[in-house]
PDB file of N, CA, C and O in Angstrom:
ATOM      1  N   MET A   1       0.752  -1.182  -0.056  1.00  0.00           N
ATOM      2  CA  MET A   1       0.076   0.417  -0.165  1.00  0.00           C
ATOM      3  C   MET A   1       1.130   0.728   0.150  1.00  0.00           C
ATOM      4  O   MET A   1       2.060   0.340   0.856  1.00  0.00           O
ATOM      5  N   SER A   2       0.641   2.142  -1.002  1.00  0.00           N
ATOM      6  CA  SER A   2       1.354   3.430  -0.383  1.00  0.00           C
ATOM      7  C   SER A   2       0.097   5.058  -0.763  1.00  0.00           C
ATOM      8  O   SER A   2      -0.756   5.357  -1.598  1.00  0.00           O
ATOM      9  N   ILE A   3       0.597   5.538   0.195  1.00  0.00           N
ATOM     10  CA  ILE A   3      -0.154   6.739  -0.136  1.00  0.00           C
ATOM     11  C   ILE A   3       1.088   8.351  -0.489  1.00  0.00           C
ATOM     12  O   ILE A   3       2.075   8.803   0.091  1.00  0.00           O
ATOM     13  N   HIS A   4       0.219   8.778  -1.856  1.00  0.00           N
ATOM     14  CA  HIS A   4       1.480   9.661  -1.539  1.00  0.00           C
ATOM     15  C   HIS A   4       0.567  11.231  -1.561  1.00  0.00           C
ATOM     16  O   HIS A   4      -0.577  11.405  -1.142  1.00  0.00           O
ATOM     17  N   PHE A   5       1.408  12.162  -2.131  1.00  0.00           N
ATOM     18  CA  PHE A   5       0.838  13.216  -1.492  1.00  0.00           C
ATOM     19  C   PHE A   5       0.995  14.291  -2.388  1.00  0.00           C
ATOM     20  O   PHE A   5       1.876  15.137  -2.236  1.00  0.00           O
ATOM     21  N   PRO A   6      -0.199  14.308  -3.749  1.00  0.00           N
ATOM     22  CA  PRO A   6      -0.042  15.096  -4.906  1.00  0.00           C
ATOM     23  C   PRO A   6       0.372  16.592  -4.538  1.00  0.00           C
ATOM     24  O   PRO A   6       0.088  17.199  -3.506  1.00  0.00           O
ATOM     25  N   LYS A   7       1.218  17.101  -5.789  1.00  0.00           N
ATOM     26  CA  LYS A   7       0.731  18.620  -5.717  1.00  0.00           C
ATOM     27  C   LYS A   7      -0.611  18.671  -6.237  1.00  0.00           C
ATOM     28  O   LYS A   7      -1.046  17.728  -6.900  1.00  0.00           O
ATOM     29  N   PRO A   8      -1.303  19.694  -5.993  1.00  0.00           N
ATOM     30  CA  PRO A   8      -2.881  19.938  -6.978  1.00  0.00           C
ATOM     31  C   PRO A   8      -2.865  19.830  -8.556  1.00  0.00           C
ATOM     32  O   PRO A   8      -3.595  19.253  -9.362  1.00  0.00           O
ATOM     33  N   GLU A   9      -1.458  20.811  -8.699  1.00  0.00           N
ATOM     34  CA  GLU A   9      -1.492  20.879 -10.417  1.00  0.00           C
ATOM     35  C   GLU A   9      -0.476  19.979 -11.320  1.00  0.00           C
ATOM     36  O   GLU A   9       0.089  20.158 -12.399  1.00  0.00           O
ATOM     37  N   LYS A  10      -0.524  18.695 -10.154  1.00  0.00           N
ATOM     38  CA  LYS A  10       0.431  17.742 -10.781  1.00  0.00           C
ATOM     39  C   LYS A  10      -0.014  16.754 -10.809  1.00  0.00           C
ATOM     40  O   LYS A  10       0.409  15.780 -11.432  1.00  0.00           O
ATOM     41  N   GLU A  11      -1.398  16.855  -9.818  1.00  0.00           N
ATOM     42  CA  GLU A  11      -2.373  14.920  -9.435  1.00  0.00           C
ATOM     43  C   GLU A  11      -2.464  14.800 -10.694  1.00  0.00           C
ATOM     44  O   GLU A  11      -1.318  15.112 -11.017  1.00  0.00           O
ATOM     45  N   ALA A  12      -2.999  14.573 -11.641  1.00  0.00           N
ATOM     46  CA  ALA A  12      -3.185  13.938 -12.844  1.00  0.00           C
ATOM     47  C   ALA A  12      -2.327  13.466 -13.480  1.00  0.00           C
ATOM     48  O   ALA A  12      -2.581  12.651 -14.367  1.00  0.00           O
ATOM     49  N   LEU A  13      -0.744  13.967 -13.111  1.00  0.00           N
ATOM     50  CA  LEU A  13       0.311  13.076 -13.486  1.00  0.00           C
ATOM     51  C   LEU A  13       0.677  11.915 -13.223  1.00  0.00           C
ATOM     52  O   LEU A  13       0.946  10.966 -13.959  1.00  0.00           O
ATOM     53  N   LEU A  14       0.674  12.109 -11.437  1.00  0.00           N
ATOM     54  CA  LEU A  14       0.406  11.117 -10.656  1.00  0.00           C
ATOM     55  C   LEU A  14      -0.129   9.949 -11.079  1.00  0.00           C
ATOM     56  O   LEU A  14       0.474   8.973 -11.523  1.00  0.00           O
ATOM     57  N   ILE A  15      -1.434  10.115 -10.899  1.00  0.00           N
ATOM     58  CA  ILE A  15      -3.044   9.382 -10.864  1.00  0.00           C
ATOM     59  C   ILE A  15      -2.228   8.678 -11.910  1.00  0.00           C
ATOM     60  O   ILE A  15      -1.984   7.537 -11.518  1.00  0.00           O
ATOM     61  N   GLU A  16      -1.647   8.956 -13.245  1.00  0.00           N
ATOM     62  CA  GLU A  16      -1.511   8.560 -14.837  1.00  0.00           C
ATOM     63  C   GLU A  16      -0.698   7.948 -14.190  1.00  0.00           C
ATOM     64  O   GLU A  16      -1.081   6.779 -14.134  1.00  0.00           O
ATOM     65  N   SER A  17       0.394   8.107 -13.564  1.00  0.00           N
ATOM     66  CA  SER A  17       2.050   7.042 -13.380  1.00  0.00           C
ATOM     67  C   SER A  17       1.238   5.733 -12.511  1.00  0.00           C
ATOM     68  O   SER A  17       1.119   4.574 -12.910  1.00  0.00           O
ATOM     69  N   MET A  18       0.751   6.295 -11.258  1.00  0.00           N
ATOM     70  CA  MET A  18      -0.173   5.009 -11.037  1.00  0.00           C
ATOM     71  C   MET A  18      -0.896   4.231 -11.546  1.00  0.00           C
ATOM     72  O   MET A  18      -0.673   3.056 -11.252  1.00  0.00           O
ATOM     73  N   HIS A  19      -1.982   4.495 -12.450  1.00  0.00           N
ATOM     74  CA  HIS A  19      -2.242   3.553 -13.034  1.00  0.00           C
ATOM     75  C   HIS A  19      -1.262   2.870 -14.206  1.00  0.00           C
ATOM     76  O   HIS A  19      -1.512   1.689 -14.444  1.00  0.00           O
ATOM     77  N   ARG A  20      -0.520   3.291 -14.721  1.00  0.00           N
ATOM     78  CA  ARG A  20       1.038   2.442 -15.690  1.00  0.00           C
ATOM     79  C   ARG A  20       1.388   1.459 -14.354  1.00  0.00           C
ATOM     80  O   ARG A  20       1.426   0.253 -14.596  1.00  0.00           O
ATOM     81  N   PHE A  21       1.542   1.719 -13.519  1.00  0.00           N
ATOM     82  CA  PHE A  21       2.224   0.873 -12.410  1.00  0.00           C
ATOM     83  C   PHE A  21       1.745   0.007 -11.939  1.00  0.00           C
ATOM     84  O   PHE A  21       2.253  -0.728 -11.092  1.00  0.00           O
ATOM     85  N   GLY A  22       0.417  -0.083 -12.512  1.00  0.00           N
ATOM     86  CA  GLY A  22      -1.259  -0.874 -11.663  1.00  0.00           C
ATOM     87  C   GLY A  22      -1.179  -1.694 -12.922  1.00  0.00           C
ATOM     88  O   GLY A  22      -1.082  -2.890 -12.647  1.00  0.00           O
ATOM     89  N   LYS A  23      -1.189  -1.422 -14.329  1.00  0.00           N
ATOM     90  CA  LYS A  23      -1.293  -2.195 -15.453  1.00  0.00           C
ATOM     91  C   LYS A  23       0.450  -3.108 -15.254  1.00  0.00           C
ATOM     92  O   LYS A  23       0.668  -4.317 -15.176  1.00  0.00           O
ATOM     93  N   ALA A  24       1.092  -2.335 -15.235  1.00  0.00           N
ATOM     94  CA  ALA A  24       1.882  -3.672 -15.302  1.00  0.00           C
ATOM     95  C   ALA A  24       2.012  -4.921 -14.195  1.00  0.00           C
ATOM     96  O   ALA A  24       2.665  -5.945 -14.391  1.00  0.00           O
ATOM     97  N   MET A  25       1.336  -4.647 -13.129  1.00  0.00           N
ATOM     98  CA  MET A  25       1.327  -5.813 -12.189  1.00  0.00           C
ATOM     99  C   MET A  25       0.058  -7.044 -12.930  1.00  0.00           C
ATOM    100  O   MET A  25       0.008  -8.211 -12.542  1.00  0.00           O
ATOM    101  N   LYS A  26      -0.612  -6.634 -13.719  1.00  0.00           N
ATOM    102  CA  LYS A  26      -1.842  -7.046 -14.471  1.00  0.00           C
ATOM    103  C   LYS A  26      -1.282  -8.371 -15.289  1.00  0.00           C
ATOM    104  O   LYS A  26      -0.674  -8.196 -16.345  1.00  0.00           O
ATOM    105  N   GLY A  27      -1.526  -9.825 -14.721  1.00  0.00           N
ATOM    106  CA  GLY A  27      -0.766 -10.714 -15.265  1.00  0.00           C
ATOM    107  C   GLY A  27      -0.131 -11.039 -14.548  1.00  0.00           C
ATOM    108  O   GLY A  27      -0.255 -12.246 -14.337  1.00  0.00           O
ATOM    109  N   LYS A  28       0.659 -10.511 -13.911  1.00  0.00           N
ATOM    110  CA  LYS A  28       1.616 -11.504 -13.341  1.00  0.00           C
ATOM    111  C   LYS A  28       1.366 -12.702 -12.071  1.00  0.00           C
ATOM    112  O   LYS A  28       0.641 -12.248 -11.185  1.00  0.00           O
ATOM    113  N   LYS A  29       1.582 -13.371 -11.955  1.00  0.00           N
ATOM    114  CA  LYS A  29       0.888 -14.432 -10.897  1.00  0.00           C
ATOM    115  C   LYS A  29       1.108 -14.392  -9.479  1.00  0.00           C
ATOM    116  O   LYS A  29       2.190 -14.409  -8.893  1.00  0.00           O
ATOM    117  N   GLY A  30       0.298 -14.354  -9.142  1.00  0.00           N
ATOM    118  CA  GLY A  30       0.147 -13.921  -7.985  1.00  0.00           C
ATOM    119  C   GLY A  30      -0.742 -13.079  -7.474  1.00  0.00           C
ATOM    120  O   GLY A  30      -1.446 -13.386  -6.512  1.00  0.00           O
ATOM    121  N   LEU A  31      -0.805 -11.722  -8.182  1.00  0.00           N
ATOM    122  CA  LEU A  31      -1.867 -10.433  -8.260  1.00  0.00           C
ATOM    123  C   LEU A  31      -3.224 -10.982  -7.724  1.00  0.00           C
ATOM    124  O   LEU A  31      -3.781 -11.586  -8.640  1.00  0.00           O
ATOM    125  N   ILE A  32      -3.847 -10.993  -6.754  1.00  0.00           N
ATOM    126  CA  ILE A  32      -5.157 -11.168  -6.635  1.00  0.00           C
ATOM    127  C   ILE A  32      -5.857  -9.770  -6.841  1.00  0.00           C
ATOM    128  O   ILE A  32      -6.900  -9.701  -7.493  1.00  0.00           O
ATOM    129  N   MET A  33      -5.237  -8.593  -6.245  1.00  0.00           N
ATOM    130  CA  MET A  33      -6.162  -7.305  -6.796  1.00  0.00           C
ATOM    131  C   MET A  33      -5.027  -5.879  -7.066  1.00  0.00           C
ATOM    132  O   MET A  33      -3.808  -5.926  -6.902  1.00  0.00           O
ATOM    133  N   ALA A  34      -5.796  -4.712  -7.498  1.00  0.00           N
ATOM    134  CA  ALA A  34      -4.975  -3.521  -7.634  1.00  0.00           C
ATOM    135  C   ALA A  34      -5.447  -2.526  -7.499  1.00  0.00           C
ATOM    136  O   ALA A  34      -6.254  -2.687  -8.415  1.00  0.00           O
ATOM    137  N   HIS A  35      -5.675  -1.565  -7.138  1.00  0.00           N
ATOM    138  CA  HIS A  35      -6.846  -0.308  -7.211  1.00  0.00           C
ATOM    139  C   HIS A  35      -5.542   0.965  -6.689  1.00  0.00           C
ATOM    140  O   HIS A  35      -4.580   0.827  -5.933  1.00  0.00           O
ATOM    141  N   THR A  36      -5.923   1.907  -7.292  1.00  0.00           N
ATOM    142  CA  THR A  36      -6.187   2.914  -6.747  1.00  0.00           C
ATOM    143  C   THR A  36      -7.112   4.069  -6.793  1.00  0.00           C
ATOM    144  O   THR A  36      -7.865   4.312  -7.735  1.00  0.00           O
ATOM    145  N   ALA A  37      -6.979   4.894  -5.499  1.00  0.00           N
ATOM    146  CA  ALA A  37      -7.930   5.776  -4.888  1.00  0.00           C
ATOM    147  C   ALA A  37      -7.606   6.410  -4.794  1.00  0.00           C
ATOM    148  O   ALA A  37      -6.447   6.572  -5.176  1.00  0.00           O
ATOM    149  N   LYS A  38      -8.312   7.392  -4.193  1.00  0.00           N
ATOM    150  CA  LYS A  38      -8.289   9.307  -3.644  1.00  0.00           C
ATOM    151  C   LYS A  38      -9.513   9.512  -2.742  1.00  0.00           C
ATOM    152  O   LYS A  38     -10.733   9.544  -2.902  1.00  0.00           O
ATOM    153  N   ASP A  39      -8.339   9.681  -1.358  1.00  0.00           N
ATOM    154  CA  ASP A  39      -9.184  10.501  -0.269  1.00  0.00           C
ATOM    155  C   ASP A  39      -9.292  11.764  -0.993  1.00  0.00           C
ATOM    156  O   ASP A  39      -8.432  12.390  -1.612  1.00  0.00           O
ATOM    157  N   GLU A  40     -10.560  12.015  -0.780  1.00  0.00           N
ATOM    158  CA  GLU A  40     -10.513  13.776  -1.851  1.00  0.00           C
ATOM    159  C   GLU A  40     -10.597  14.982  -0.908  1.00  0.00           C
ATOM    160  O   GLU A  40     -10.511  16.172  -1.211  1.00  0.00           O
ATOM    161  N   ASP A  41     -10.827  14.298   0.578  1.00  0.00           N
ATOM    162  CA  ASP A  41     -10.750  15.097   1.860  1.00  0.00           C
ATOM    163  C   ASP A  41      -9.722  15.576   2.409  1.00  0.00           C
ATOM    164  O   ASP A  41      -9.842  16.614   3.060  1.00  0.00           O
ATOM    165  N   LYS A  42      -8.175  14.799   2.256  1.00  0.00           N
ATOM    166  CA  LYS A  42      -6.941  14.996   2.690  1.00  0.00           C
ATOM    167  C   LYS A  42      -6.078  15.623   1.362  1.00  0.00           C
ATOM    168  O   LYS A  42      -5.478  16.692   1.476  1.00  0.00           O
ATOM    169  N   ASN A  43      -6.078  14.996   0.331  1.00  0.00           N
ATOM    170  CA  ASN A  43      -6.207  15.011  -1.347  1.00  0.00           C
ATOM    171  C   ASN A  43      -4.871  14.131  -0.795  1.00  0.00           C
ATOM    172  O   ASN A  43      -3.912  14.768  -0.359  1.00  0.00           O
ATOM    173  N   ARG A  44      -4.840  13.091  -0.816  1.00  0.00           N
ATOM    174  CA  ARG A  44      -4.151  11.484  -1.178  1.00  0.00           C
ATOM    175  C   ARG A  44      -4.375  10.734  -2.152  1.00  0.00           C
ATOM    176  O   ARG A  44      -5.466  10.656  -2.716  1.00  0.00           O
ATOM    177  N   LEU A  45      -3.430  10.145  -2.432  1.00  0.00           N
ATOM    178  CA  LEU A  45      -3.948   8.926  -3.339  1.00  0.00           C
ATOM    179  C   LEU A  45      -3.807   7.847  -3.452  1.00  0.00           C
ATOM    180  O   LEU A  45      -3.344   7.619  -4.569  1.00  0.00           O
ATOM    181  N   ILE A  46      -4.008   6.649  -2.676  1.00  0.00           N
ATOM    182  CA  ILE A  46      -3.675   5.360  -2.209  1.00  0.00           C
ATOM    183  C   ILE A  46      -3.229   4.742  -3.617  1.00  0.00           C
ATOM    184  O   ILE A  46      -3.510   5.096  -4.762  1.00  0.00           O
ATOM    185  N   GLY A  47      -2.492   3.770  -3.167  1.00  0.00           N
ATOM    186  CA  GLY A  47      -2.149   2.512  -4.513  1.00  0.00           C
ATOM    187  C   GLY A  47      -2.136   1.408  -3.361  1.00  0.00           C
ATOM    188  O   GLY A  47      -1.452   1.597  -2.355  1.00  0.00           O
ATOM    189  N   LEU A  48      -2.699   0.556  -3.479  1.00  0.00           N
ATOM    190  CA  LEU A  48      -3.075  -0.922  -2.979  1.00  0.00           C
ATOM    191  C   LEU A  48      -2.885  -1.908  -3.820  1.00  0.00           C
ATOM    192  O   LEU A  48      -3.510  -1.897  -4.880  1.00  0.00           O
ATOM    193  N   ALA A  49      -2.085  -2.842  -3.554  1.00  0.00           N
ATOM    194  CA  ALA A  49      -2.373  -4.215  -4.651  1.00  0.00           C
ATOM    195  C   ALA A  49      -1.903  -5.352  -3.646  1.00  0.00           C
ATOM    196  O   ALA A  49      -0.887  -5.240  -2.960  1.00  0.00           O
ATOM    197  N   ILE A  50      -2.949  -6.730  -3.621  1.00  0.00           N
ATOM    198  CA  ILE A  50      -2.692  -7.350  -2.728  1.00  0.00           C
ATOM    199  C   ILE A  50      -1.995  -8.715  -3.476  1.00  0.00           C
ATOM    200  O   ILE A  50      -1.782  -8.898  -4.674  1.00  0.00           O
ATOM    201  N   TRP A  51      -1.820  -9.278  -2.735  1.00  0.00           N
ATOM    202  CA  TRP A  51      -0.363 -10.579  -3.757  1.00  0.00           C
ATOM    203  C   TRP A  51      -1.150 -11.664  -3.128  1.00  0.00           C
ATOM    204  O   TRP A  51      -2.044 -11.370  -2.335  1.00  0.00           O
ATOM    205  N   ASP A  52      -0.837 -13.129  -3.476  1.00  0.00           N
ATOM    206  CA  ASP A  52      -0.722 -13.921  -3.062  1.00  0.00           C
ATOM    207  C   ASP A  52       0.317 -14.625  -2.371  1.00  0.00           C
ATOM    208  O   ASP A  52       0.210 -15.784  -1.970  1.00  0.00           O
ATOM    209  N   SER A  53       1.533 -13.742  -2.216  1.00  0.00           N
ATOM    210  CA  SER A  53       2.459 -14.015  -1.682  1.00  0.00           C
ATOM    211  C   SER A  53       4.038 -12.845  -2.102  1.00  0.00           C
ATOM    212  O   SER A  53       4.191 -12.039  -3.020  1.00  0.00           O
ATOM    213  N   LYS A  54       5.012 -13.272  -0.906  1.00  0.00           N
ATOM    214  CA  LYS A  54       6.166 -11.881  -0.979  1.00  0.00           C
ATOM    215  C   LYS A  54       6.889 -12.472  -2.220  1.00  0.00           C
ATOM    216  O   LYS A  54       7.624 -11.811  -2.954  1.00  0.00           O
ATOM    217  N   GLU A  55       6.525 -14.134  -2.414  1.00  0.00           N
ATOM    218  CA  GLU A  55       7.512 -13.755  -3.957  1.00  0.00           C
ATOM    219  C   GLU A  55       7.510 -13.810  -4.790  1.00  0.00           C
ATOM    220  O   GLU A  55       8.410 -13.996  -5.609  1.00  0.00           O
ATOM    221  N   ASN A  56       5.638 -13.544  -4.934  1.00  0.00           N
ATOM    222  CA  ASN A  56       5.296 -13.754  -6.489  1.00  0.00           C
ATOM    223  C   ASN A  56       5.183 -11.803  -6.618  1.00  0.00           C
ATOM    224  O   ASN A  56       5.067 -11.319  -7.743  1.00  0.00           O
ATOM    225  N   TRP A  57       5.231 -10.880  -5.387  1.00  0.00           N
ATOM    226  CA  TRP A  57       5.497  -9.250  -5.567  1.00  0.00           C
ATOM    227  C   TRP A  57       6.456  -9.809  -5.773  1.00  0.00           C
ATOM    228  O   TRP A  57       6.326 -10.604  -6.704  1.00  0.00           O
ATOM    229  N   LEU A  58       7.915  -9.776  -5.108  1.00  0.00           N
ATOM    230  CA  LEU A  58       9.284  -9.670  -5.772  1.00  0.00           C
ATOM    231  C   LEU A  58       9.674  -9.475  -7.000  1.00  0.00           C
ATOM    232  O   LEU A  58      10.387  -8.669  -7.597  1.00  0.00           O
ATOM    233  N   ALA A  59       8.708 -10.888  -7.375  1.00  0.00           N
ATOM    234  CA  ALA A  59       8.754 -10.961  -8.913  1.00  0.00           C
ATOM    235  C   ALA A  59       8.282 -10.401  -9.363  1.00  0.00           C
ATOM    236  O   ALA A  59       8.935 -10.376 -10.406  1.00  0.00           O
ATOM    237  N   ALA A  60       7.396  -9.678  -9.526  1.00  0.00           N
ATOM    238  CA  ALA A  60       6.924  -8.795  -9.928  1.00  0.00           C
ATOM    239  C   ALA A  60       7.553  -7.266 -10.332  1.00  0.00           C
ATOM    240  O   ALA A  60       7.717  -6.667 -11.394  1.00  0.00           O
ATOM    241  N   ARG A  61       7.827  -6.949  -8.826  1.00  0.00           N
ATOM    242  CA  ARG A  61       8.243  -5.357  -9.246  1.00  0.00           C
ATOM    243  C   ARG A  61       8.964  -5.203 -10.002  1.00  0.00           C
ATOM    244  O   ARG A  61       8.515  -4.314 -10.725  1.00  0.00           O
ATOM    245  N   PRO A  62      10.550  -5.749 -10.597  1.00  0.00           N
ATOM    246  CA  PRO A  62      11.110  -5.326 -11.644  1.00  0.00           C
ATOM    247  C   PRO A  62      10.551  -4.197 -12.819  1.00  0.00           C
ATOM    248  O   PRO A  62      10.877  -3.120 -13.318  1.00  0.00           O
ATOM    249  N   THR A  63       9.336  -5.367 -12.900  1.00  0.00           N
ATOM    250  CA  THR A  63       8.345  -4.550 -14.440  1.00  0.00           C
ATOM    251  C   THR A  63       6.906  -3.630 -13.948  1.00  0.00           C
ATOM    252  O   THR A  63       6.022  -3.261 -14.722  1.00  0.00           O
ATOM    253  N   MET A  64       6.934  -3.466 -12.958  1.00  0.00           N
ATOM    254  CA  MET A  64       6.443  -2.275 -12.190  1.00  0.00           C
ATOM    255  C   MET A  64       6.991  -1.316 -12.042  1.00  0.00           C
ATOM    256  O   MET A  64       6.337  -0.310 -12.318  1.00  0.00           O
ATOM    257  N   ILE A  65       8.898  -1.040 -11.387  1.00  0.00           N
ATOM    258  CA  ILE A  65       9.696  -0.163 -11.825  1.00  0.00           C
ATOM    259  C   ILE A  65       9.601   0.381 -12.930  1.00  0.00           C
ATOM    260  O   ILE A  65       9.313   1.557 -13.155  1.00  0.00           O
ATOM    261  N   GLU A  66       9.937  -0.788 -13.970  1.00  0.00           N
ATOM    262  CA  GLU A  66      10.519  -0.063 -15.093  1.00  0.00           C
ATOM    263  C   GLU A  66       9.182   1.038 -15.721  1.00  0.00           C
ATOM    264  O   GLU A  66       9.317   2.125 -16.282  1.00  0.00           O
ATOM    265  N   ALA A  67       7.637   0.132 -15.310  1.00  0.00           N
ATOM    266  CA  ALA A  67       6.995   1.435 -15.977  1.00  0.00           C
ATOM    267  C   ALA A  67       6.935   2.623 -15.409  1.00  0.00           C
ATOM    268  O   ALA A  67       6.181   3.438 -15.940  1.00  0.00           O
ATOM    269  N   VAL A  68       7.689   3.026 -14.218  1.00  0.00           N
ATOM    270  CA  VAL A  68       7.286   5.031 -14.390  1.00  0.00           C
ATOM    271  C   VAL A  68       9.090   4.953 -13.460  1.00  0.00           C
ATOM    272  O   VAL A  68       9.276   5.140 -12.258  1.00  0.00           O
ATOM    273  N   LYS A  69      10.081   4.646 -14.454  1.00  0.00           N
ATOM    274  CA  LYS A  69      11.135   4.516 -13.574  1.00  0.00           C
ATOM    275  C   LYS A  69      11.934   5.822 -14.322  1.00  0.00           C
ATOM    276  O   LYS A  69      13.116   6.066 -14.081  1.00  0.00           O
ATOM    277  N   SER A  70      10.980   6.747 -15.414  1.00  0.00           N
ATOM    278  CA  SER A  70      11.375   7.890 -15.580  1.00  0.00           C
ATOM    279  C   SER A  70      10.280   9.188 -15.471  1.00  0.00           C
ATOM    280  O   SER A  70      10.122  10.171 -16.195  1.00  0.00           O
ATOM    281  N   ASP A  71       9.551   8.705 -14.146  1.00  0.00           N
ATOM    282  CA  ASP A  71       8.850   9.779 -14.085  1.00  0.00           C
ATOM    283  C   ASP A  71       9.389  10.471 -12.611  1.00  0.00           C
ATOM    284  O   ASP A  71       9.827   9.764 -11.703  1.00  0.00           O
ATOM    285  N   PRO A  72       9.292  11.901 -12.518  1.00  0.00           N
ATOM    286  CA  PRO A  72       9.685  12.776 -12.163  1.00  0.00           C
ATOM    287  C   PRO A  72       8.919  13.228 -10.285  1.00  0.00           C
ATOM    288  O   PRO A  72       8.410  14.275  -9.883  1.00  0.00           O
ATOM    289  N   PHE A  73       9.128  12.128  -9.694  1.00  0.00           N
ATOM    290  CA  PHE A  73       7.953  12.177  -8.931  1.00  0.00           C
ATOM    291  C   PHE A  73       8.462  13.065  -8.114  1.00  0.00           C
ATOM    292  O   PHE A  73       7.413  13.664  -7.877  1.00  0.00           O
ATOM    293  N   GLU A  74       9.361  13.694  -7.415  1.00  0.00           N
ATOM    294  CA  GLU A  74      10.068  14.248  -6.235  1.00  0.00           C
ATOM    295  C   GLU A  74       9.163  16.210  -7.593  1.00  0.00           C
ATOM    296  O   GLU A  74       9.219  17.381  -7.219  1.00  0.00           O
ATOM    297  N   GLU A  75       8.844  15.952  -8.284  1.00  0.00           N
ATOM    298  CA  GLU A  75       8.139  17.802  -9.157  1.00  0.00           C
ATOM    299  C   GLU A  75       6.769  17.210  -8.926  1.00  0.00           C
ATOM    300  O   GLU A  75       6.025  18.174  -8.748  1.00  0.00           O
ATOM    301  N   TRP A  76       6.009  15.980  -8.835  1.00  0.00           N
ATOM    302  CA  TRP A  76       4.729  15.743  -8.514  1.00  0.00           C
ATOM    303  C   TRP A  76       4.027  16.016  -6.845  1.00  0.00           C
ATOM    304  O   TRP A  76       2.978  16.562  -6.502  1.00  0.00           O
ATOM    305  N   GLU A  77       5.079  15.398  -6.090  1.00  0.00           N
ATOM    306  CA  GLU A  77       4.363  14.870  -4.767  1.00  0.00           C
ATOM    307  C   GLU A  77       5.102  16.166  -3.655  1.00  0.00           C
ATOM    308  O   GLU A  77       6.232  16.652  -3.592  1.00  0.00           O
ATOM    309  N   LEU A  78       4.131  16.338  -3.063  1.00  0.00           N
ATOM    310  CA  LEU A  78       4.284  17.293  -2.001  1.00  0.00           C
ATOM    311  C   LEU A  78       5.499  16.601  -0.874  1.00  0.00           C
ATOM    312  O   LEU A  78       6.444  17.360  -0.661  1.00  0.00           O
ATOM    313  N   LYS A  79       5.526  15.754  -0.424  1.00  0.00           N
ATOM    314  CA  LYS A  79       6.546  14.859  -0.149  1.00  0.00           C
ATOM    315  C   LYS A  79       6.727  12.844  -0.468  1.00  0.00           C
ATOM    316  O   LYS A  79       5.810  12.152  -0.911  1.00  0.00           O
ATOM    317  N   PRO A  80       8.010  12.364  -0.122  1.00  0.00           N
ATOM    318  CA  PRO A  80       7.888  10.911  -0.278  1.00  0.00           C
ATOM    319  C   PRO A  80       6.435  10.381   0.037  1.00  0.00           C
ATOM    320  O   PRO A  80       5.802  10.850   0.983  1.00  0.00           O
ATOM    321  N   PRO A  81       5.854   9.265  -0.881  1.00  0.00           N
ATOM    322  CA  PRO A  81       5.251   8.098  -0.092  1.00  0.00           C
ATOM    323  C   PRO A  81       5.460   7.842   1.068  1.00  0.00           C
ATOM    324  O   PRO A  81       6.587   7.729   1.552  1.00  0.00           O
ATOM    325  N   GLU A  82       3.660   7.625   2.099  1.00  0.00           N
ATOM    326  CA  GLU A  82       4.312   6.308   2.822  1.00  0.00           C
ATOM    327  C   GLU A  82       3.699   4.950   1.960  1.00  0.00           C
ATOM    328  O   GLU A  82       2.742   4.552   1.295  1.00  0.00           O
ATOM    329  N   VAL A  83       5.031   4.573   2.518  1.00  0.00           N
ATOM    330  CA  VAL A  83       4.769   2.741   1.480  1.00  0.00           C
ATOM    331  C   VAL A  83       5.005   1.761   2.715  1.00  0.00           C
ATOM    332  O   VAL A  83       5.890   1.723   3.570  1.00  0.00           O
ATOM    333  N   TYR A  84       3.406   0.661   2.380  1.00  0.00           N
ATOM    334  CA  TYR A  84       3.653  -0.409   3.388  1.00  0.00           C
ATOM    335  C   TYR A  84       3.415  -1.243   3.137  1.00  0.00           C
ATOM    336  O   TYR A  84       2.387  -1.359   2.470  1.00  0.00           O
ATOM    337  N   HIS A  85       4.076  -2.251   3.437  1.00  0.00           N
ATOM    338  CA  HIS A  85       4.626  -3.623   2.933  1.00  0.00           C
ATOM    339  C   HIS A  85       4.054  -4.651   4.136  1.00  0.00           C
ATOM    340  O   HIS A  85       4.685  -5.126   5.080  1.00  0.00           O
ATOM    341  N   LEU A  86       2.511  -4.845   3.743  1.00  0.00           N
ATOM    342  CA  LEU A  86       1.594  -5.265   5.381  1.00  0.00           C
ATOM    343  C   LEU A  86       2.003  -7.279   4.724  1.00  0.00           C
ATOM    344  O   LEU A  86       2.348  -7.748   3.639  1.00  0.00           O
ATOM    345  N   THR A  87       1.743  -7.800   5.912  1.00  0.00           N
ATOM    346  CA  THR A  87       1.059  -9.397   5.981  1.00  0.00           C
ATOM    347  C   THR A  87       0.208  -9.522   6.635  1.00  0.00           C
ATOM    348  O   THR A  87      -0.410  -8.820   7.435  1.00  0.00           O
ATOM    349  N   ARG A  88       0.158 -10.643   6.217  1.00  0.00           N
ATOM    350  CA  ARG A  88      -1.615 -10.989   6.774  1.00  0.00           C
ATOM    351  C   ARG A  88      -0.740 -11.717   8.750  1.00  0.00           C
ATOM    352  O   ARG A  88       0.328 -12.279   8.989  1.00  0.00           O
ATOM    353  N   ILE A  89      -1.790 -11.322   9.575  1.00  0.00           N
ATOM    354  CA  ILE A  89      -1.599 -11.905  10.825  1.00  0.00           C
ATOM    355  C   ILE A  89      -2.722 -12.334  11.373  1.00  0.00           C
ATOM    356  O   ILE A  89      -2.702 -12.872  12.480  1.00  0.00           O
TER     357      ILE A  89
END
């Protein structure tokens, strides 16, 4: 899960990037679901992906990173995203 803090004038670019990142996951072994959402009250964008295992997520990660490697996130975001790698307990 990632929580992004977009600059208002760059929000559309960040959303497009998040969608590209999500599309790079599609069809990868172990992906259960992926969503991009917005909290309009707090001006936050949320990326959420659920995988069946850490191993499958790690195997797919290079493709996802490749999809957004040239994106200037430091120009689009007010601060770095909060990223959480959650495990079921």
